[in-house]
C-alpha positions as CSV (number, residue, x, y, z in Angstrom):
1,X,-34.6,23.8,7.1
2,X,-33.3,20.2,7.0
3,X,-31.0,19.3,4.2
4,X,-29.7,16.4,2.2
5,X,-25.9,17.1,2.1
6,X,-23.5,15.1,0.0
7,X,-19.9,15.2,1.2
8,X,-17.7,13.9,-1.7
9,X,-14.1,13.3,-2.4
10,X,-11.6,10.6,-3.4
11,X,-10.6,7.7,-1.2
12,X,-8.3,8.7,1.6
13,X,-9.6,12.2,2.0
14,X,-11.2,11.8,5.4
15,X,-14.9,11.2,4.6
16,X,-15.5,8.6,7.3
17,X,-13.5,10.7,9.8
18,X,-15.8,13.6,9.2
19,X,-18.8,11.4,9.5
20,X,-17.6,10.3,12.9
21,X,-16.8,13.8,13.9
22,X,-20.3,15.0,13.0
23,X,-21.7,12.1,15.0
24,X,-19.6,13.0,18.0
25,X,-20.4,16.7,17.9
26,X,-24.2,16.1,17.7
27,X,-24.1,13.4,20.3
28,X,-22.4,15.9,22.7
29,X,-25.5,18.1,22.3
30,X,-27.8,15.3,23.2
31,X,-28.9,14.6,19.6
32,X,-29.4,11.0,18.5
33,X,-28.4,9.9,15.0
34,X,-29.0,6.8,12.9
35,X,-25.9,5.7,11.0
36,X,-26.2,3.7,7.8
37,X,-23.2,2.2,6.0
38,X,-22.5,-0.2,3.2
39,X,-19.5,-2.5,2.6
40,X,-17.3,-0.8,5.1
41,X,-13.7,-2.0,5.2
42,X,-14.1,-3.0,8.9
43,X,-17.0,-5.3,8.1
44,X,-20.8,-5.4,8.1
45,X,-22.5,-2.9,10.3
46,X,-19.4,-0.8,11.0
47,X,-18.4,2.8,10.2
48,X,-14.6,3.1,10.4
49,X,-12.0,5.6,9.5
50,X,-8.3,5.0,8.6
51,X,-7.4,6.8,11.9
52,X,-8.6,3.7,13.7
53,X,-11.9,5.0,14.9
54,X,-14.9,2.6,14.6
55,X,-18.6,2.8,15.6
56,X,-21.6,0.6,15.2
57,X,-23.9,1.2,12.2
58,X,-26.8,-0.2,10.3
59,X,-25.8,-2.1,7.2
60,X,-27.8,-0.6,4.3
61,X,-28.1,-3.9,2.4
62,X,-29.3,-4.2,-1.2
63,X,-33.1,-3.7,-1.4
64,X,-33.4,-2.2,2.1
65,X,-35.9,0.6,2.4
66,X,-34.1,3.2,4.5
67,X,-37.1,5.4,4.9
68,X,-39.3,2.5,6.1
69,X,-36.5,1.4,8.5
70,X,-36.4,4.8,10.1
71,X,-40.2,5.1,10.3
72,X,-40.4,1.7,12.0
73,X,-37.8,2.7,14.6
74,X,-39.7,5.9,15.4
75,X,-43.0,4.1,15.6
76,X,-41.5,1.7,18.2
77,X,-40.5,4.6,20.4
78,X,-37.0,5.1,19.1
79,X,-35.4,8.5,18.7
80,X,-33.6,10.0,15.8
81,X,-32.7,13.6,15.1
82,X,-30.4,13.1,12.0
83,X,-29.0,10.5,9.7
84,X,-25.5,9.7,8.7
85,X,-24.8,7.6,5.6
86,X,-21.3,6.5,4.8
87,X,-20.2,4.7,1.6
88,X,-23.2,6.3,0.0
89,X,-21.9,5.6,-3.5
90,X,-22.8,1.9,-3.0
91,X,-26.5,2.6,-2.4
92,X,-29.0,2.1,-5.2
93,X,-30.7,5.2,-6.8
94,X,-34.0,4.4,-5.1
95,X,-32.3,4.3,-1.7
96,X,-31.0,7.8,-2.3
97,X,-34.6,8.8,-3.1
98,X,-35.5,7.4,0.3
99,X,-32.9,9.6,1.9
100,X,-34.5,12.6,0.3
101,X,-37.9,11.5,1.6
102,X,-36.4,11.3,5.1
103,X,-35.4,15.0,4.8
104,X,-38.7,16.1,3.3
105,X,-41.2,14.0,5.2
106,X,-39.5,13.4,8.6
107,X,-37.7,16.8,8.6
108,X,-34.3,15.4,9.5
109,X,-30.8,16.4,8.2
110,X,-29.2,13.6,6.2
111,X,-25.4,13.7,5.8
112,X,-24.2,11.3,3.0
113,X,-20.5,10.6,2.5
114,X,-19.0,8.9,-0.6
115,X,-16.8,8.9,-3.6
116,X,-18.3,10.1,-6.9
117,X,-16.6,7.9,-9.5
118,X,-15.3,4.3,-9.6
119,X,-11.9,3.0,-10.7
120,X,-13.0,3.4,-14.4
121,X,-13.9,7.1,-13.7
122,X,-17.6,6.3,-14.1
123,X,-20.2,7.6,-11.7
124,X,-21.6,5.3,-9.1
125,X,-25.4,5.2,-9.4
126,X,-25.7,6.3,-5.7
127,X,-23.4,9.2,-6.2
128,X,-25.1,10.2,-9.5
129,X,-28.5,10.3,-7.7
130,X,-27.1,12.3,-4.8
131,X,-25.7,14.9,-7.3
132,X,-29.2,15.1,-8.8
133,X,-31.1,15.4,-5.5
134,X,-28.8,16.9,-2.8
135,X,-29.6,20.3,-1.4
136,X,-25.9,20.9,-1.0
137,X,-22.7,19.2,-2.2
138,X,-19.6,19.7,-0.3
139,X,-16.1,18.8,-1.6
140,X,-13.9,17.7,1.3
141,X,-11.1,20.1,1.9
142,X,-8.5,17.5,3.0
143,X,-6.8,16.7,-0.3
144,X,-5.5,13.2,-0.9
145,X,-2.3,13.2,-2.9
146,X,-1.1,11.2,-5.8
147,X,2.3,9.5,-5.5
148,X,3.8,12.3,-7.6
149,X,2.7,15.0,-5.0
150,X,-0.2,16.4,-7.1
151,X,-3.7,16.5,-5.9
152,X,-5.4,13.1,-6.3
153,X,-8.6,13.3,-8.3
154,X,-9.1,9.6,-9.3
155,X,-9.5,6.3,-7.6
156,X,-7.5,3.4,-9.2
157,X,-7.9,-0.3,-8.5
158,X,-4.8,-2.4,-8.4
159,X,-4.1,-6.1,-8.5
160,X,-0.6,-7.0,-7.2
161,X,0.3,-3.3,-7.5
162,X,-0.7,-3.0,-11.2
163,X,-3.7,-0.8,-12.2
164,X,-6.7,-2.4,-13.8
165,X,-9.6,-0.8,-15.7
166,X,-11.9,-3.8,-16.0
167,X,-14.0,-5.7,-13.5
168,X,-17.0,-5.4,-11.2
169,X,-17.8,-1.9,-10.1
170,X,-17.8,-2.8,-6.5
171,X,-15.0,-4.7,-4.9
172,X,-14.2,-3.9,-1.3
173,X,-10.6,-3.0,-0.6
174,X,-8.5,-0.3,0.9
175,X,-5.6,2.1,0.0
176,X,-3.3,0.0,2.1
177,X,-4.3,-3.5,1.0
178,X,-3.2,-6.7,2.7
179,X,-4.3,-8.9,-0.2
180,X,-3.8,-8.7,-3.9
181,X,-6.7,-6.3,-4.7
182,X,-6.3,-2.7,-3.5
183,X,-6.9,0.9,-4.3
184,X,-4.7,3.9,-4.9
185,X,-5.6,7.6,-5.4
186,X,-4.0,9.2,-8.5
187,X,-3.9,12.5,-10.3
188,X,-5.7,12.5,-13.6
189,X,-2.5,12.4,-15.6
190,X,-1.2,9.3,-13.9
191,X,-4.6,7.6,-13.9
192,X,-4.7,8.1,-17.7
193,X,-1.2,6.6,-18.0
194,X,-2.0,3.8,-15.5
195,X,1.0,4.7,-13.5
196,X,0.7,3.7,-9.8
197,X,3.4,4.3,-7.3
198,X,4.5,0.7,-7.6
199,X,4.7,0.7,-11.4
200,X,6.5,4.0,-11.5
201,X,9.1,2.7,-9.0
202,X,9.5,-0.7,-10.7
203,X,10.0,0.8,-14.2
204,X,11.9,3.9,-13.0
205,X,9.7,5.9,-15.4
206,X,9.8,9.7,-15.6
207,X,6.3,11.3,-15.0
208,X,6.7,12.8,-18.5
209,X,7.2,9.5,-20.3
210,X,4.1,7.7,-21.6
211,X,4.0,3.9,-21.0
212,X,3.5,1.8,-24.1
213,X,0.7,-0.6,-25.0
214,X,-1.9,1.4,-23.1
215,X,-4.0,2.8,-25.9
C-alpha cells in the first residue's frame, strides 16, 4: 500500500541527503519521481545536501496545489511513480492535505522530509499537519551534535553568532552561514540557556553555569 512517510530530524542530520539517495535508488530501478522543495539553501527549484549534491526540483510555492500539479503532469502524458518533498516544514497545512490525497487517490508513495520545530521550539504548520496525517513517521538515525557533544535536539537561529528567540518563523539560512543570520543545532539544555558554540567560547562559560539576564 502506498504511504505518506514523514522523515524528521534537526538541521544537519542528513534529511536532504536521504531524499537524494531515495531518488537515486528508485531511478536505478526505472521509477520516475516528482521532487518538490521549498526555500532550499541552493536557491529556487533545487534540492541540495550539505555534501554538495544538488538536483532539480519543483518549487512548491505558497498557494500551489501540489495534487493538481501532479494530475496536470499525468494528464499531459508525464510519468510519476512516487513523490519526494524536501523542506516540508515550510508547506502550508492544506498542501500537506494535498500530499495525503496524492497517496490515497493516485496511489503513490510520498516521502516528506523536514524539521519539526522552529528556532523558538514551536511546531511548523507543515510539520504539525504531517504528524497528524502521516502513515509513518521516521526519526533520522544520523544524529546531529551540539557543540558540547550531546545529541542535538533543537534548532537555534543566530545573528552574528548570538542566539535569538524572536523574529519571523521562516528565514532561510544554513548551519555554516556566510552572512549574519545562521542556524546552529543545540541540545535542549544549551538551547534553554541560549548558549551557542560562539557565545560559550567568547565567554569561556562552563556548561553548568547559567548565563544571566535570560529569564
